[in-house]
N, C-alpha and C positions, 0 to 999 in steps of 0.2 A: 450191850456192846456199843463201843464208840466207833463211829465211822469217820475215817479221816478223808477230808476233801482236799485234794491238792490245790495249791494256789495257782492262779492263772499264770500261764507261762510268760516269762519275761521276754521282752523283744530280743531277738537274736542279734548278737553283735555282728554277724556276718553281713548284715545289710549295710553296715557302715561302709562297705566296699562299693555301695551304690554310687558314691560320688566319683565313680570311674570316668565320668565325662571329662575329667582333667586331661586325659590323653588327647581329647579333641583340640586342646590348645596347642598340642605339639604340631599337628599338621598346619596350624595357623602360622606358627613361626617358620615352618619349612618354606611355605611360598614366599615369606618375606625375604628369605635369603635367595630365592630363585630369581627375583627381578634384577638382582645385581648383575648377572650376565647381560641383561638388556641394555645396561649402560655401556657395555663394551662395544657393541656395534655402532653406537651413536657417533663416536669420533670418526669412524670410517667414512660415512657419507659426507662429513665435513671436509675431509681431504679430497673427496672425489671432484668437487667443483674446480680443482686446480686446472683441468683442461680448459676452463673458461678463460684462463689467462693466455692460452695458446693463440686464440684469434688476435690477441694484441700484437703478436709478432706478424700476423697477416696484414697489419696496417702498413705494410711496405709499399702500398701504392703511392708513397711520397715521391718516388721518381716521376710520377705523372706531373708534379708541379715543376720539375726541372725544365721541360720544354717550354713552360710559360715564362721562364726567366728572360729569354732573349727578346723581351718586349721593347727595349730601347731601339732595336733595329726596326725600321718602319716597313713591316710587311715584305713586299717583294724586293725591296732594296737591300735585303739582308746579306746577299752574296758579297763576301769581302773582296772578291775579285773586281767588283765594280768600282772600288776605290783605288785600284792599282792603275799604273800607266800602261797602256797596251803597247805591244811591239809595233803594231800598225793599225791603221783604220782602212777598211775596205768600203769604197764608194759604190752606190747603186742608185740610179734614178728610179723612184717608185711611181711617181705620177707626173704627167705632163699635160699639154694642152688637149690631147686626145681624151683625157679623163675629165675635161671640163675646167681646167685651171686657166685663169686669166688674171694675172696680177696677184698671186697669193702673198699675203703679208703676215698677219699675226697667226700664231699657232697656240693651241692649248690642249691639255689632256682632259679626257672625261674620266669619270669615276671607274670606268671599265678599261681605262688606258688606251682608248681609241684617240685619234688625233683630229681635233677640230681645225679647220682651215678658213681664215677670213679671205674670201675671194674678192678682192677690192674692186676690180673693174666690171664685174657682172651686174650687180653685186649679189652674192649669196654666201651661205656658210655650208661648206662641205664637211663630211666626216669620212675619214679613212679608217675602215675596220681592219686593223692590223692583222689580227688572227685569221680573218677571212680573206684578206688580200683583195678587198674591194672598196670602192669609193662611191658615195651617194650624197645626194643633197640632204643636208640636215635642216636648213631653214632657207626659204626662198628669198628672203630679203625684200619682200614687197614694201614699196614706199620708202626705200632706203637709197642713199646716194653712193657712198664709197665706204665700204666696211674695212676699217683699219685693224681692229682687234676684236677678239672674242674671248670669253671665259665662261666656264660652267661652275656654278655655285649651288650645291645641294640640289642638283637636277635642273635648276633654272639657267637659261642662257642669257648672257649680257652681251650686247653688240654695240661697239663704238662706231658711229657714222660721222666721218669727218666732213663730208659735203653738207649734210643736213644739220651739223652741229647738235647732234642728239645722242643720247644714250638710251638704248632700247633694252627691254627685258621681255623674254619669252618664257612664261612659266612652264614648269614641267607638265607635259600632257596637253598643252595648249598649242594652237597653231598661229595665233595672232600675237603681235608685239604691242606692248604698252610703252609709253615714253616715261622714263625715269627723270631725265634732266634734259634741258634744251637751252636755246639762246635766251629764252625768257628768264632763266635762272642765272644767266651770265656765262654759260658754256659757249666756247668758240670753236675749238679744234680738239675734240677728244681723241686721244691716242692710246696710251698704254692702259691696260686693265690688269688687276691682280686680286685674287681671292684673299680677303683679310683673315680667313680662318674662323670667323664667327658668324658666317652667313651674309656678310656685307662685302663690299669691294672697295678697292682704291682705283682712282681714275686720274690720269695725267692729261691736262689741257696744255697742248704745246703752244698755242697762241698767247694765252694769258699767263703762261708760265706758273701754273698753279697745280697743286695736288688736292684732289677732292676725296673725301671719304663719304661713302653711302652705306648706311646701316642696313641691317636685314629688314627693317620696317620700311625701307625706301626713302627715309629722310636724307636730304642732301646737306652736307656740312662742308664748307670750304675750309680746309685745314691750314695749308701753308702757301704763302706767296714766296716764290723762289726769286733769286737774284736775276738780273737781266742777262747775265752770261750763261744762264742755264735754260735749256729747252728740253723739258722732259719728254722722253719717248717710250721706252719699255719699262715695265715694272715687274718686280718679283719680290716675294716675301721669304725671309730667312725663318728658321724654326723658332727663333726667339722673338719674332714679331717685328724685327727691323725691316724697313722697306728699302729696296735697292732701286735706283733710278738711273737709266742710261741718259746721257746728255747728248742730244742730237745737234747741238750748236757747235761747241768747240771740243767735244770729246770728254772722256772721263765718266766715272760712275760714282754716284753719290749714295749716301746711306742716311736714312731718316730713322732716328731711334723710335722704338715702340712707344706709343702714347704721346709722341711729340706734338706740339701745337704751334710751333713757330720755327723760323729758319735758323734760330740759334742751335737747334738740335740736329742740324744737318752737317755731315762731315764727308770728306772724300773717302770713298771705298777704294777706288783706283784712280790715280791722277790722270789728267788730260794728256800728259806726256806719254803715259804707258799704254793708253788705248785711245786712238784718234777718232774713230768713227763707229762707236757702239750703237747697235740697233736693237735686236731682240735679246732677251735675257730670260734665263730659266734656272730655278733652284731645284736640284733633285732631292731624293729622299735621304741622301747622306750629307745634305747641306753644302754640296759643291755647286758652284755658280758657273753657268755656261753662257757665253756671250758671242753673238755674231758681230764681226767687226769689218766695216767697209772702208776703213781709213788706210792711209799710206799707199793708195794706188793698187792694193792687192787684198782681196777678201781673205778672211781667216776666222777661225773659231778659237776662242780663248776659254781656258778652264782655270777657275780660281778657288781657293779655299774660302771658308766663311769669314776669314779675317782679311781677305783681299790679296793674298799672296798668289802670284801666277804659278800654276803647276804645269800647264801644257799649252802649246800653241799649235794649232793644226792649220797648215797652209793649204790653200785650195788652188788647183790649176785652173786654166781658163775655162774649162767646161763647167765649173761650179762657182764662177765668180761674177755672175750677173746680178749684182746687188742683192745681198742676203737680207732676209726679213726675220721672222720668228724662228725660235728653236725650242725643242723639247727633248727630253731623254726618256726612252722606254725603260721601265724598271727591270724587266725579266732578263734581258741580255745586254743592257747598258748601251744600246745603239742610240745614235742621235738622229733626229728628224729635223730637217732644215728647209725653210721656204726660200725659194729664189724668185724674186719678183719678176725678173725678166727685164733686161735693159738693152736698148739698141738692137743688136742682132741676136741677143740671148733670149730664148723662149722661157715661158713660165715653167717652173719645175718644183717638185718636192723630192728631195733626195735623202738618202739614208747612209749613215756612216756606222759600220759595225766594227767593234773593237776585236782584235785578235791578240790573245795573251800568250 
């Protein structure tokens, strides 16, 4: 008998289905398509920063710069009414001999708009605290003869002493005076004083008929020799640096151009014919010029433009005509403060003229 041995079984083709891991690639492709929606929300946050542009509209604090525009008006002088002609001026005596006045001459404003008074016959310097309505001694004038003029420059006090032929300086916070110029320097009769706007001063010597300039460092420089027909008295500075000089000899007001070094740069601001006896002079914050006039037998106050045109003449009655000295204008209400030296039967006074519009 022959026994038949069956051959080994061949591999079953069913196992060919083992490469079924191919479907594993299908889920791989599915997540690839899923991230596509992730790109959709991306543009949304890009549009959200739009509110950041909204605060740009909040930069409307620009109107805050608008109130800074009126810088050309010089602080408290900005009230346009101060440039108008008032309907009337009301007179009032503010200080007299009971307040310590004895021959008040030059006047000046402090940085706080109080009034400095050169009390010539005492001599001393008084200060009238306008807001507090009180007067007190500002400087005792020790060692001085006759105080003609005063001016405050950056807190320092300058005093012109006619009798001693000296210009004194009292530094801020100090109580003693130092000599800036004297007869040794050629000074004879110091009268008018004016702040030069740069820490120095202008000085008028009535006897030598000269104008001196003294720098902030105290150096003295003789600037201009005036003609014989000119006797400098009061000084005041216009905003452009031109110096105004009242002529105590034959009247008139002169104008020295800013930076001038000789008499060729001097011209008439107001002629002798138009103002006969000018004394004190003051330039207010609107560049208007105020002058006390003792000429013509009757005291008056004159108001000029910066070009020398007469705008107003204030006549004074006999109660206020006892030889006028210095004049200043208060910035907040436009009132004038005038020194009356006191002449013959007239007592020493400081009076105030308040405008009524």
